[in-house]
Structure formats: C-alpha cells, structure tokens
C-alpha positions as CSV (number, residue, x, y, z in Angstrom):
1,X,-51.9,-28.0,36.6
2,X,-51.2,-24.3,36.3
3,X,-52.5,-22.3,39.2
4,X,-55.6,-20.1,38.8
5,X,-53.6,-16.8,38.4
6,X,-51.6,-18.2,35.5
7,X,-54.7,-19.5,33.7
8,X,-56.5,-16.3,34.3
9,X,-53.6,-14.3,32.8
10,X,-53.6,-16.5,29.7
11,X,-57.4,-16.0,29.4
12,X,-57.0,-12.2,29.7
13,X,-54.3,-12.2,26.9
14,X,-56.6,-14.4,24.8
15,X,-59.4,-11.8,25.2
16,X,-57.0,-9.1,24.2
17,X,-56.0,-11.0,21.1
18,X,-59.7,-11.4,20.1
19,X,-60.4,-7.8,20.8
20,X,-57.4,-6.8,18.7
21,X,-58.6,-8.9,15.8
22,X,-62.1,-7.5,15.8
23,X,-61.0,-4.0,16.2
24,X,-58.8,-4.4,13.2
25,X,-61.5,-6.0,11.1
26,X,-64.3,-3.6,12.0
27,X,-61.9,-0.6,11.6
28,X,-60.6,-1.9,8.3
29,X,-62.3,0.9,6.3
30,X,-60.7,3.5,8.6
31,X,-57.2,1.9,8.5
32,X,-57.2,1.8,4.7
33,X,-59.1,5.0,4.2
34,X,-58.3,6.4,0.8
35,X,-56.5,3.2,-0.4
36,X,-57.6,0.7,-3.0
37,X,-56.6,-2.3,-1.0
38,X,-55.8,-4.7,-3.8
39,X,-52.7,-6.5,-2.5
40,X,-50.2,-6.3,0.3
41,X,-47.7,-4.3,-1.8
42,X,-49.5,-1.0,-1.2
43,X,-48.1,1.8,0.9
44,X,-49.9,3.8,3.6
45,X,-50.9,7.4,2.8
46,X,-49.4,8.7,6.0
47,X,-45.9,9.1,7.4
48,X,-46.5,6.4,10.0
49,X,-44.1,3.5,10.4
50,X,-46.8,1.7,12.5
51,X,-49.5,1.9,9.8
52,X,-47.2,0.9,7.0
53,X,-45.8,-2.0,9.0
54,X,-49.3,-3.2,9.8
55,X,-50.7,-3.0,6.3
56,X,-47.7,-4.1,4.3
57,X,-46.8,-7.0,6.6
58,X,-50.3,-8.0,7.6
59,X,-50.0,-11.7,6.6
60,X,-46.8,-12.2,8.5
61,X,-48.0,-10.3,11.6
62,X,-51.2,-12.3,11.8
63,X,-49.4,-15.6,11.3
64,X,-46.9,-14.8,14.1
65,X,-49.4,-13.4,16.6
66,X,-52.2,-15.9,16.3
67,X,-50.0,-18.8,15.5
68,X,-47.9,-18.1,18.5
69,X,-51.0,-17.6,20.8
70,X,-52.5,-20.8,19.5
71,X,-49.3,-22.8,20.3
72,X,-49.1,-21.2,23.8
73,X,-52.7,-22.1,24.5
74,X,-52.2,-25.7,23.5
75,X,-49.1,-25.9,25.8
76,X,-51.2,-24.4,28.6
77,X,-54.0,-26.9,27.9
78,X,-51.6,-29.8,28.2
79,X,-50.4,-28.4,31.5
80,X,-54.1,-28.3,32.6
81,X,-55.0,-31.8,31.4
82,X,-56.1,-32.8,34.9
83,X,-58.8,-30.2,34.7
84,X,-60.9,-31.4,31.8
85,X,-63.1,-28.3,31.6
86,X,-60.2,-25.8,31.3
87,X,-58.3,-28.2,29.1
88,X,-61.1,-28.4,26.6
89,X,-61.6,-24.7,26.1
90,X,-57.9,-23.9,26.0
91,X,-57.3,-26.7,23.4
92,X,-60.2,-25.5,21.2
93,X,-59.1,-21.9,21.4
94,X,-55.5,-22.9,20.6
95,X,-56.6,-24.9,17.5
96,X,-58.7,-22.1,16.3
97,X,-55.9,-19.5,16.6
98,X,-53.5,-21.8,14.7
99,X,-56.1,-22.3,11.9
100,X,-56.7,-18.6,11.7
101,X,-53.0,-17.9,11.4
102,X,-52.6,-20.3,8.5
103,X,-55.8,-19.3,6.9
104,X,-54.8,-15.7,6.7
105,X,-51.3,-16.4,5.4
106,X,-50.0,-17.6,2.0
107,X,-49.8,-21.2,3.2
108,X,-53.4,-22.0,2.3
109,X,-53.6,-20.5,-1.2
110,X,-55.3,-23.5,-2.7
111,X,-59.1,-23.2,-2.7
112,X,-59.7,-26.9,-2.3
113,X,-57.4,-27.1,0.7
114,X,-58.9,-23.9,2.2
115,X,-62.4,-25.4,1.9
116,X,-61.4,-28.6,3.6
117,X,-59.7,-26.7,6.4
118,X,-62.8,-24.5,6.8
119,X,-65.0,-27.6,7.2
120,X,-62.6,-29.1,9.7
121,X,-62.3,-26.0,11.9
122,X,-66.1,-26.0,12.2
123,X,-66.5,-29.7,12.7
124,X,-63.8,-30.1,15.4
125,X,-65.5,-27.8,18.0
126,X,-68.8,-29.6,17.4
127,X,-67.2,-33.0,18.2
128,X,-65.2,-31.6,21.1
129,X,-68.2,-29.9,22.6
130,X,-70.3,-33.1,22.4
131,X,-67.5,-35.2,24.0
132,X,-66.9,-32.7,26.8
133,X,-70.6,-32.3,27.5
134,X,-71.0,-36.0,28.1
135,X,-67.9,-36.1,30.3
136,X,-69.2,-33.4,32.6
137,X,-73.0,-34.2,32.6
138,X,-72.6,-36.6,35.6
139,X,-71.5,-33.6,37.7
140,X,-74.7,-31.7,37.0
141,X,-73.3,-29.0,34.8
142,X,-74.5,-25.5,35.3
143,X,-76.9,-23.8,32.9
144,X,-74.2,-21.5,31.5
145,X,-72.1,-24.6,30.7
146,X,-74.9,-26.2,28.7
147,X,-75.7,-22.9,26.9
148,X,-72.0,-22.5,26.0
149,X,-71.7,-25.9,24.4
150,X,-75.0,-25.4,22.5
151,X,-73.9,-22.0,21.3
152,X,-70.6,-23.4,20.0
153,X,-72.4,-26.1,18.1
154,X,-74.9,-23.6,16.6
155,X,-72.2,-21.1,15.5
156,X,-70.1,-23.9,14.0
157,X,-73.0,-25.2,12.0
158,X,-73.8,-21.7,10.8
159,X,-70.2,-21.5,9.7
160,X,-70.5,-24.8,7.8
161,X,-73.6,-23.4,6.0
162,X,-71.8,-20.3,5.0
163,X,-74.1,-18.0,7.0
164,X,-71.3,-16.8,9.3
165,X,-68.0,-16.0,7.6
166,X,-66.2,-15.7,11.0
167,X,-66.0,-18.3,13.7
168,X,-67.4,-16.3,16.6
169,X,-67.3,-19.4,18.9
170,X,-63.7,-18.4,19.8
171,X,-65.3,-15.6,21.9
172,X,-67.3,-18.3,23.7
173,X,-64.2,-20.3,24.3
174,X,-62.5,-17.4,26.1
175,X,-65.7,-16.7,28.2
176,X,-65.8,-20.3,29.3
177,X,-62.2,-20.2,30.2
178,X,-62.9,-17.4,32.7
179,X,-66.0,-19.3,34.0
180,X,-64.1,-22.5,34.7
181,X,-61.0,-20.7,36.0
182,X,-63.2,-18.9,38.5
183,X,-64.2,-22.3,40.0
184,X,-60.7,-23.6,39.9
185,X,-59.1,-24.8,43.2
186,X,-57.3,-21.8,44.8
187,X,-54.7,-23.9,46.6
188,X,-52.9,-25.3,43.6
189,X,-49.2,-24.4,43.7
190,X,-46.8,-24.5,40.7
191,X,-43.3,-25.9,41.0
192,X,-40.4,-23.4,40.7
193,X,-39.4,-24.8,37.3
194,X,-43.0,-24.4,36.0
195,X,-43.2,-20.9,37.3
196,X,-40.1,-19.9,35.3
197,X,-41.5,-21.6,32.2
198,X,-44.9,-19.9,32.6
199,X,-43.4,-16.5,33.1
200,X,-41.4,-16.9,29.9
201,X,-44.3,-18.4,27.9
202,X,-47.3,-16.4,29.0
203,X,-46.2,-13.4,31.0
204,X,-43.5,-12.4,28.5
205,X,-44.0,-14.0,25.1
206,X,-47.8,-14.0,24.9
207,X,-48.0,-10.5,26.4
208,X,-45.7,-9.3,23.6
209,X,-47.8,-11.0,21.0
210,X,-51.3,-10.0,22.2
211,X,-50.7,-6.6,23.8
212,X,-48.1,-5.5,21.2
213,X,-50.6,-6.2,18.4
214,X,-53.4,-4.3,20.2
215,X,-51.2,-1.3,20.8
216,X,-50.1,-1.3,17.1
217,X,-53.7,-1.3,15.9
218,X,-54.8,1.4,18.4
219,X,-51.8,3.6,17.5
220,X,-52.5,3.1,13.8
221,X,-56.1,4.1,14.3
222,X,-55.2,7.3,16.2
223,X,-52.6,8.3,13.6
224,X,-55.0,7.5,10.7
225,X,-57.7,9.7,12.2
226,X,-55.3,12.6,12.7
227,X,-54.1,12.4,9.2
228,X,-57.7,12.1,7.9
229,X,-58.3,15.5,9.3
230,X,-55.1,16.8,7.6
231,X,-56.2,15.2,4.3
232,X,-59.6,16.9,4.4
233,X,-58.0,20.2,5.2
234,X,-55.5,19.8,2.2
235,X,-58.4,19.0,-0.1
236,X,-60.4,22.0,1.1
237,X,-57.3,24.2,0.5
238,X,-56.8,22.7,-3.0
239,X,-60.4,23.5,-3.9
240,X,-59.9,27.0,-2.8
241,X,-56.9,27.2,-5.2
242,X,-58.9,25.7,-8.1
243,X,-61.4,28.6,-7.8
244,X,-58.5,31.1,-8.5
245,X,-56.8,29.0,-11.2
246,X,-56.5,30.8,-14.5
247,X,-58.7,29.3,-17.3
248,X,-60.7,27.2,-14.9
249,X,-64.1,28.1,-16.5
250,X,-63.2,27.3,-20.2
251,X,-65.8,24.8,-21.3
252,X,-64.5,23.9,-24.8
253,X,-63.9,20.2,-25.2
254,X,-60.2,19.2,-25.0
255,X,-59.1,15.7,-26.2
256,X,-56.0,14.0,-24.7
257,X,-53.3,13.1,-27.3
258,X,-50.0,11.3,-27.0
259,X,-46.7,11.8,-28.9
260,X,-43.5,10.0,-28.0
261,X,-45.1,8.9,-24.7
262,X,-45.9,12.5,-23.7
263,X,-49.4,13.8,-23.3
264,X,-51.1,17.0,-24.3
265,X,-54.6,18.2,-25.5
266,X,-56.3,19.2,-28.8
267,X,-59.7,20.6,-29.5
268,X,-62.5,19.0,-31.7
269,X,-61.2,20.9,-34.7
270,X,-57.7,19.5,-34.2
271,X,-56.0,22.6,-32.8
272,X,-53.3,21.8,-30.2
273,X,-54.0,23.8,-27.1
274,X,-51.6,22.1,-24.5
275,X,-48.3,20.6,-25.9
276,X,-47.4,17.0,-25.3
277,X,-45.2,17.6,-22.2
278,X,-46.9,15.5,-19.5
279,X,-46.1,11.9,-18.6
280,X,-49.8,11.1,-17.9
281,X,-53.0,13.0,-17.9
282,X,-56.7,12.6,-17.2
283,X,-59.6,13.8,-19.2
284,X,-60.7,17.3,-18.4
285,X,-63.5,17.1,-15.8
286,X,-66.4,19.2,-14.7
287,X,-66.2,20.0,-11.0
288,X,-68.7,22.0,-8.9
289,X,-67.3,24.2,-6.1
290,X,-69.7,26.5,-4.3
291,X,-72.4,26.1,-7.0
292,X,-69.9,27.1,-9.7
293,X,-68.6,24.8,-12.5
294,X,-64.9,24.5,-13.1
295,X,-62.9,22.5,-15.7
296,X,-59.7,20.8,-14.5
297,X,-57.5,17.8,-15.3
298,X,-54.8,15.9,-13.4
299,X,-51.4,15.7,-15.0
300,X,-48.1,14.0,-14.0
301,X,-44.7,15.3,-14.9
302,X,-41.3,14.2,-13.5
303,X,-43.1,12.2,-10.8
304,X,-45.0,15.3,-9.6
305,X,-48.7,15.7,-9.8
306,X,-50.5,18.9,-11.0
307,X,-54.1,20.2,-11.3
308,X,-54.2,22.0,-14.7
309,X,-56.6,24.2,-16.4
310,X,-57.3,24.6,-20.2
311,X,-54.8,27.5,-20.3
312,X,-52.2,25.1,-18.9
313,X,-52.1,27.0,-15.6
314,X,-51.2,24.5,-12.8
315,X,-51.3,23.8,-9.1
316,X,-48.7,21.3,-7.8
317,X,-49.9,18.8,-5.2
318,X,-47.7,18.6,-2.2
319,X,-47.7,17.3,1.4
320,X,-50.2,14.8,2.6
321,X,-52.3,15.3,-0.6
322,X,-49.3,14.3,-2.8
323,X,-48.7,11.2,-0.6
324,X,-52.4,10.4,-0.9
325,X,-52.4,10.6,-4.7
326,X,-49.0,8.7,-4.9
327,X,-50.5,5.8,-2.9
328,X,-53.6,5.5,-4.9
329,X,-51.6,5.8,-8.2
330,X,-49.2,3.1,-7.1
331,X,-52.1,0.7,-6.4
332,X,-53.8,1.5,-9.7
333,X,-50.5,0.9,-11.6
334,X,-50.2,-2.6,-10.1
335,X,-53.9,-3.3,-10.8
336,X,-53.9,-2.1,-14.4
337,X,-50.6,-4.0,-15.2
338,X,-52.0,-7.2,-13.8
339,X,-55.3,-7.1,-15.7
340,X,-53.9,-5.8,-19.0
341,X,-50.4,-7.2,-19.2
342,X,-49.3,-3.7,-20.1
343,X,-51.1,-3.8,-23.5
344,X,-53.8,-1.1,-23.1
345,X,-51.8,1.7,-21.5
346,X,-54.4,4.2,-22.5
347,X,-56.6,2.9,-19.7
348,X,-54.3,5.0,-17.5
349,X,-56.2,8.0,-18.8
350,X,-59.3,6.6,-17.1
351,X,-57.4,5.7,-14.0
352,X,-56.2,9.3,-13.7
353,X,-59.8,10.4,-13.7
354,X,-60.1,8.3,-10.5
355,X,-57.0,10.0,-9.1
356,X,-58.5,13.4,-9.9
357,X,-61.7,12.4,-8.1
358,X,-59.7,11.2,-5.1
359,X,-57.5,14.4,-4.9
360,X,-60.4,16.8,-5.1
361,X,-63.3,15.0,-3.3
362,X,-61.6,12.1,-1.6
363,X,-63.6,9.9,-3.9
364,X,-66.9,11.0,-2.2
365,X,-68.3,12.6,-5.4
366,X,-68.6,11.4,-8.9
367,X,-67.0,13.9,-11.3
368,X,-68.1,14.0,-15.0
369,X,-65.3,13.9,-17.6
370,X,-65.5,15.6,-20.9
371,X,-65.2,13.0,-23.7
372,X,-66.0,12.9,-27.4
373,X,-68.5,10.1,-27.5
374,X,-68.6,7.6,-30.3
375,X,-71.5,7.6,-32.7
376,X,-73.8,4.7,-31.9
377,X,-74.7,2.5,-34.8
378,X,-77.5,0.1,-34.8
379,X,-80.3,-1.2,-37.0
380,X,-83.0,1.4,-36.7
381,X,-86.2,-0.4,-37.6
382,X,-87.9,-3.7,-37.8
383,X,-90.4,-4.7,-40.4
384,X,-93.2,-7.2,-39.8
385,X,-93.3,-10.3,-41.9
386,X,-96.4,-12.3,-43.0
387,X,-96.3,-16.0,-42.8
388,X,-97.0,-17.9,-46.0
389,X,-96.9,-21.6,-46.8
390,X,-93.3,-21.7,-47.9
391,X,-91.9,-19.2,-45.4
392,X,-92.4,-15.5,-44.9
393,X,-93.2,-12.4,-47.0
394,X,-92.3,-8.8,-46.7
395,X,-94.0,-6.2,-49.0
396,X,-92.7,-2.7,-49.4
397,X,-93.8,0.2,-51.7
398,X,-91.4,-0.9,-54.6
399,X,-91.0,-4.6,-54.2
400,X,-92.0,-7.8,-52.3
401,X,-89.6,-10.2,-50.7
402,X,-90.4,-13.9,-50.2
403,X,-88.2,-15.6,-47.7
404,X,-88.0,-19.5,-47.7
405,X,-85.7,-21.0,-45.0
406,X,-83.6,-23.9,-46.2
407,X,-82.9,-26.7,-43.8
408,X,-80.9,-29.5,-45.4
409,X,-81.6,-33.1,-44.7
410,X,-80.2,-34.2,-41.3
411,X,-79.1,-30.6,-40.6
412,X,-79.9,-29.3,-37.1
413,X,-80.1,-25.7,-36.0
414,X,-77.0,-24.5,-34.2
415,X,-77.7,-23.3,-30.6
416,X,-75.7,-21.3,-28.1
417,X,-73.8,-23.6,-25.7
418,X,-71.6,-23.5,-22.6
419,X,-68.2,-25.2,-22.6
420,X,-67.7,-26.4,-19.0
421,X,-64.1,-27.4,-19.6
422,X,-63.2,-23.9,-20.8
423,X,-65.7,-22.1,-18.6
424,X,-66.8,-20.1,-21.6
425,X,-70.2,-19.3,-23.2
426,X,-70.2,-19.6,-27.0
427,X,-72.8,-18.0,-29.2
428,X,-73.7,-19.6,-32.5
429,X,-72.5,-17.7,-35.5
430,X,-74.0,-20.1,-38.1
431,X,-76.8,-18.3,-40.0
432,X,-79.7,-20.2,-41.6
433,X,-79.7,-20.1,-45.4
434,X,-82.8,-18.8,-47.1
435,X,-84.1,-18.7,-50.7
436,X,-84.9,-15.0,-51.1
437,X,-87.1,-14.0,-54.1
438,X,-87.5,-10.4,-55.0
439,X,-90.7,-9.5,-57.0
440,X,-90.5,-6.0,-58.4
441,X,-93.4,-3.8,-59.4
442,X,-92.5,-4.0,-63.0
443,X,-92.8,-7.8,-62.9
444,X,-89.1,-8.6,-62.7
445,X,-88.2,-11.5,-60.5
446,X,-84.8,-12.3,-58.9
447,X,-83.8,-15.2,-56.6
448,X,-80.7,-16.0,-54.6
449,X,-79.6,-18.2,-51.7
450,X,-78.4,-16.0,-48.8
451,X,-78.5,-15.6,-45.1
452,X,-80.5,-12.7,-43.5
453,X,-78.8,-11.7,-40.2
454,X,-81.8,-9.6,-39.2
455,X,-84.4,-12.3,-39.6
456,X,-86.3,-13.3,-36.4
457,X,-88.6,-16.2,-37.2
458,X,-90.0,-16.3,-33.7
459,X,-91.2,-12.7,-33.8
460,X,-91.8,-12.7,-37.5
461,X,-89.7,-9.6,-38.0
462,X,-86.8,-8.5,-40.2
463,X,-84.3,-5.8,-39.1
464,X,-83.4,-3.1,-41.5
465,X,-80.9,-0.3,-41.7
466,X,-81.9,3.3,-40.9
467,X,-82.8,3.9,-44.6
468,X,-84.7,0.6,-45.0
469,X,-81.9,-1.4,-46.6
470,X,-81.8,-5.1,-45.6
471,X,-78.5,-6.8,-44.9
472,X,-77.6,-10.2,-46.4
473,X,-74.6,-12.5,-46.6
474,X,-73.7,-15.9,-47.9
475,X,-73.2,-18.8,-45.4
476,X,-69.4,-18.8,-45.9
477,X,-69.3,-14.9,-45.6
478,X,-67.7,-14.7,-49.0
479,X,-70.3,-12.2,-50.2
480,X,-71.9,-9.5,-48.1
481,X,-74.2,-6.6,-48.9
482,X,-77.8,-5.4,-48.8
483,X,-81.0,-5.0,-50.7
484,X,-81.8,-1.4,-51.4
485,X,-85.3,0.2,-51.4
486,X,-85.9,-1.0,-54.9
487,X,-85.0,-4.6,-54.1
488,X,-81.6,-4.4,-55.9
489,X,-78.6,-6.2,-54.4
490,X,-75.4,-4.3,-53.6
491,X,-72.4,-6.4,-52.6
492,X,-69.1,-5.5,-50.9
493,X,-66.2,-6.9,-52.9
494,X,-62.7,-7.6,-51.9
495,X,-60.5,-10.2,-50.1
496,X,-62.2,-9.6,-46.8
497,X,-64.1,-11.4,-44.1
498,X,-66.9,-9.1,-43.1
499,X,-67.5,-8.9,-39.4
500,X,-70.1,-6.2,-39.0
501,X,-72.0,-3.8,-41.3
502,X,-73.2,-0.9,-39.2
503,X,-76.1,1.4,-39.9
504,X,-76.4,3.9,-42.7
505,X,-75.9,7.6,-41.9
506,X,-76.1,10.4,-44.5
507,X,-75.7,7.9,-47.3
508,X,-72.6,6.3,-45.8
509,X,-72.2,2.8,-44.4
510,X,-69.5,1.8,-41.8
511,X,-68.1,-1.7,-42.3
512,X,-65.7,-3.6,-40.1
513,X,-63.8,-6.5,-41.5
514,X,-60.7,-8.7,-41.4
515,X,-58.3,-9.0,-44.2
516,X,-55.9,-11.9,-44.4
517,X,-52.2,-11.9,-45.2
518,X,-51.0,-14.1,-48.1
519,X,-50.8,-17.8,-47.3
520,X,-52.9,-17.5,-44.2
521,X,-53.6,-20.9,-42.8
522,X,-55.6,-19.9,-39.7
523,X,-52.8,-20.9,-37.3
524,X,-52.0,-17.5,-35.6
525,X,-53.8,-14.3,-35.1
526,X,-50.8,-12.3,-36.4
527,X,-51.6,-13.4,-39.9
528,X,-54.6,-11.2,-40.2
529,X,-55.5,-7.6,-39.4
530,X,-58.6,-5.5,-38.7
531,X,-59.8,-3.2,-41.4
532,X,-62.5,-0.6,-41.5
533,X,-64.1,1.1,-44.5
534,X,-66.7,3.8,-45.1
535,X,-68.6,3.1,-48.3
536,X,-71.5,4.9,-50.1
537,X,-74.9,3.2,-50.8
538,X,-73.6,1.9,-54.1
539,X,-70.6,0.1,-52.5
540,X,-67.9,2.6,-53.5
541,X,-65.1,2.9,-50.9
542,X,-64.8,6.4,-49.4
543,X,-62.4,5.7,-46.6
544,X,-60.2,2.7,-45.6
545,X,-58.2,2.5,-42.4
546,X,-57.0,-0.2,-39.9
547,X,-58.5,1.9,-37.0
548,X,-61.7,4.0,-37.1
549,X,-64.1,5.6,-34.8
550,X,-66.8,8.1,-35.7
551,X,-68.2,11.0,-33.6
552,X,-70.9,13.6,-33.7
553,X,-69.1,16.9,-33.2
554,X,-70.5,20.3,-32.3
555,X,-68.0,21.9,-34.8
556,X,-67.9,19.6,-37.9
557,X,-71.1,17.5,-37.3
558,X,-69.1,14.4,-38.1
559,X,-65.5,13.7,-37.1
560,X,-63.5,10.6,-37.9
561,X,-60.6,9.2,-35.9
562,X,-58.4,7.1,-38.1
563,X,-54.9,5.6,-38.4
564,X,-53.3,7.0,-41.5
565,X,-50.7,5.6,-43.9
566,X,-47.9,6.8,-41.6
567,X,-49.4,4.6,-38.9
568,X,-50.3,7.7,-36.9
569,X,-53.7,8.8,-35.5
570,X,-55.4,11.9,-37.0
571,X,-58.8,13.5,-37.0
572,X,-60.7,13.9,-40.3
573,X,-63.7,16.2,-41.0
574,X,-66.9,15.0,-42.8
575,X,-65.1,15.4,-46.1
576,X,-62.3,13.0,-44.9
577,X,-59.7,15.9,-44.8
578,X,-57.1,15.8,-42.0
579,X,-57.8,18.6,-39.4
580,X,-55.2,17.6,-36.8
581,X,-51.5,16.9,-36.6
582,X,-50.3,13.3,-36.4
583,X,-50.2,11.7,-33.0
584,X,-49.3,8.3,-31.7
585,X,-52.6,8.3,-29.8
586,X,-55.7,10.5,-29.8
587,X,-57.8,9.5,-26.8
588,X,-61.3,10.7,-27.6
589,X,-63.0,8.5,-25.0
590,X,-62.2,5.6,-22.8
591,X,-63.9,3.0,-25.1
592,X,-61.4,3.6,-27.9
593,X,-58.8,1.7,-26.0
594,X,-60.7,-1.5,-26.7
595,X,-59.5,-1.6,-30.3
596,X,-56.3,-3.7,-30.6
597,X,-55.1,-1.9,-33.7
598,X,-55.4,1.4,-31.9
599,X,-54.0,0.5,-28.5
600,X,-51.1,-1.9,-29.1
601,X,-47.5,-0.7,-28.6
C-alpha cells in the first residue's frame, strides 16, 4: 500500500484536475468571448499562444490530461488494494476520468455508442457504491461514509434520467479519498523501488498533467480578460471615427450588386453609387451613436476590412479589432460552406451584417440593415359559402357559383403524412375535384370539372384574390386560371406546370411555374427550369423571366428584379423598362438568395 503522503498528493492533484475542468467549463463564455465556437478549427482573437493552443487542441488536451490522470488513479488504486475504502474511490475516480477523456474526444463519435457508455458510467458507480457499502457496514461506517455512498447513487441516477448532464459524483469521489486517507495508518512505509515509481508517476507525471492544465486555463483567462478591455477600447475608438466619416448620414437606400465577383452599390433607381471593387460587403446598416443615426457598411478588399459610408469614404480595421473580425469571419466561412455546399454565396452578404455588428457593438446590439423588401402576395379575402344539398353555393352581385365536390367510388381523401424512414413530413398536393356551375344574371349557365385551391369545406369559405377573382385548376394541373367578377373563366395557356398564382395588384397577376425541356421523363431536375410571368387580368403575358422579385419602391412605386435575355440581373420600373446596368447579382434583400435560378453559380 502507498503511504498516506503519496495518497494525499494524488488526491490533491485529482482535486486540481476537477477544479481545472469546472473552471474551464464555467468560464467557457469568457474564453471564447467574441467567437462563434462551431468547431475546433477556429482561431483565437488574441495574440496568445496559450489560448490558441487550448481552444484549437481542446480534444487532444482533455484526452491526454484526463485519460492520463485516470490511468494513474487506477494504478494507485491497485497499489492500495489492501485498503478497500481508498481502493474503491481511487478506482471509481480513475474510471470516470478515462470515460471523460474518451467522451470528449473523437473516439466516441457514434451516438449509439455514446449513449451506451453514458449509461455504463452512471451504472458502474451505483454498483460499486452498493458493494463497498456492504463490505464496510460491519465496521460501523461513519455517517459521512453513508452519506457519500447515497449521494453518489442519487447523482448517478439523476445522470441516467438526463437531469444532470455532468457527473458531479467525481467531486464526492475526491472528497472521500481525503476522508479515508486521513484515517489511513501513518506507519506504512514504501519500498525504495515503489518510492521511485511513485515519484515518477504521481509527483512528476500527474503534476504535469493536472497543474499544467490548470495554469494554462488560468493564464488564458487572464490574457483573455486583458484583451477584452483592449477590444472594447478599439470598438469605442472605431465608433468615434464613424461619427467623423464623410457621408455617414446619407439615408438613401443602397442595394449591393455583384459583377465579376466584385461588389458595389446602386440606388433604387438603378444608379451606381459605389463601383464594384470590393471582395465582399454587407448591407448598409443604421447605427445609433450618442443618439444620432449613421449609415455604414462593412467591406472587404484584398483581405483587409473597412467600414464604408455611402460616399465610399472608409475606415480600415486594424490591430485587435481586425483580428477579432478575421476570427469571426473565418468561423462564418466554415459554417456557411458546410450548410450550403458553396451554392448560395450571397448569404455571405447577411453574414457580413453579423460581422459589422460584431465590429461596432461586439454583438451586444441588434443593428437594422437597409433592404428593399419583397412585395408580399397573398389571397386577400375569404367569402362565405352556403351549404346546399349537393354541395355549396356562393352568390355575388353578378353571378352565383354552385360547388359540388366529386368523390369517385373507392377514392379516399389524401392526408398529410410523416415518412419515418426519410424523417420527412409530406403535405398532400392532391386537390379534390368539384363540379362548378356558374349561373349568370342573364340566365346563362356554364359547368366544368375543376379543383378550387381556396376551398375550405370545414369552415365553409372560399379564398379569393385581392380583386375578387377565384382561382381554379384541373387535377392534372394542365389548365390553370380564375373566374373573374362576372363568372367568366380566364385560363393561362402554355407548356407549363403552374406552381403558384399570386395575388392581383394593379391589374397584374404574378405566376410562378415550371417549364420542361423537350423529352423530359422526370428523371433529373436539370431537365426543367423555373419560370415567372406577369400577366394582365385577361391572361396576356406582360413579362416573362427565369428569376423575378417585385418590390414597393419609394421612387417608382413598383420595381421588378429580373434575369434578362443576357442571363444578367437588372431592375425594371413599373412599365418594365430597364433602369439599371446589368449585374451578375443584385442583392435587394437576404431572401432573394433562396431562388435557385438567381443564386446558382
């Protein structure tokens, strides 16, 4: 058996290891302050080898420190096997440290394996506590001993139930080591060979692991706190510079544009104000400093970051502030690449808004970006139906509509369903066919078999467009159109598959559809393309483009963003005349990036 001094030193190092761990966890927000901690490839904000070593190699460090301490505790427990009390707590603590080392490394990256190990690491102390309690109960165990075993069992059960995410019973294990070591025989002497081994194992190796990790964490915290002050001072200095930046109070809306992978800005009327010279930019953003509103954007050029105004005056970010923005940007790059596979590169515009917020407020305030918002299209009204024997009836000033749902024999309604194998929720797209009969005031009667997408049989309502038109389509989507205010049918013709008919505005209807290439067999998505058209209320096509978004503009009332025949993006006025130059991208708002036709390379 090891003498009491050796066991006490091991227990002290165990306590230091636990303290280091919890200092690290409870100080995690401070250690990674200003960082979006997405993976272990990030860099620290500060010129500190200690911090960067700790953050970038965390998995390896924890594995070596706690795996090594766990192995040394098990060796120490074996050497103390004659003292069952000390043996038990050193063994339990050693097993926990080894589990913790593997659990926080890449070795247990399988969820099922991790779950099994989590159950095992909570069940083992329960079993060992029960066994050890029955072994010592004949010697009239002290109250503290009984309490310790009960506490370990309770904490382990809470871990199994998921109430506690951390195994706090390792703290009890170290406390019980100190208690039993205190009562250990003082006269035990170690052999010379064992003394040498113990010095190497515990006094040297475990000291390096436990004390070294603690010192690294403490040094990192101190350096981080110092640099936090430097960062706050740098942001305050930047804000003072923004106040004096030329053109900082210009409130006119500027829209980011891209040409040949370089970014600039245009206005709502298509005038280019800042040439396409930057590698990346954010939207222009409203920022309040000392109760005054300023308009700024973040831009990157030749790996340098700048705060720019609408006169293209700039402030270069340098020092700790530059390192801060570089670190956050590096993390965002990795994140956006992972989630988008590099397809929607325009989302970097939105990410630079986050960078601008970080650089000017350290992310503590929400800044409002200036964006040209898309016009929202929706059915504007619902009319109430009256139930009749054969179905439903709707009466307007100029006509009446009788709606008779058709359910073929043995046909069932198609409901939404959840596919467990694909982990996907599917919504039914099958519309119910109806016999729709129009009775006009002049006695004329017309009937047809169609589907009414706006029909709600439960609420006895029918959705209409803004001007009262009622949408219809055939079950195979081969014919789509609407009933006008006189009950007449207008259809949209062409080799299209209609996806959505949006609301009517100023006598124009926005339709989104898919058109298929020749010999399309449904095998690949590449054999069809999106198409968008603007038509009048008689069905005549006013505008057709593979990419379209519509805005309410202060200047032109209505502005259209389209892809023209040259495969370039341009702005059109309400008369469909081009008012801007051609660009590869015009980023009116962050939502436009959703359109595949618009965003793909």
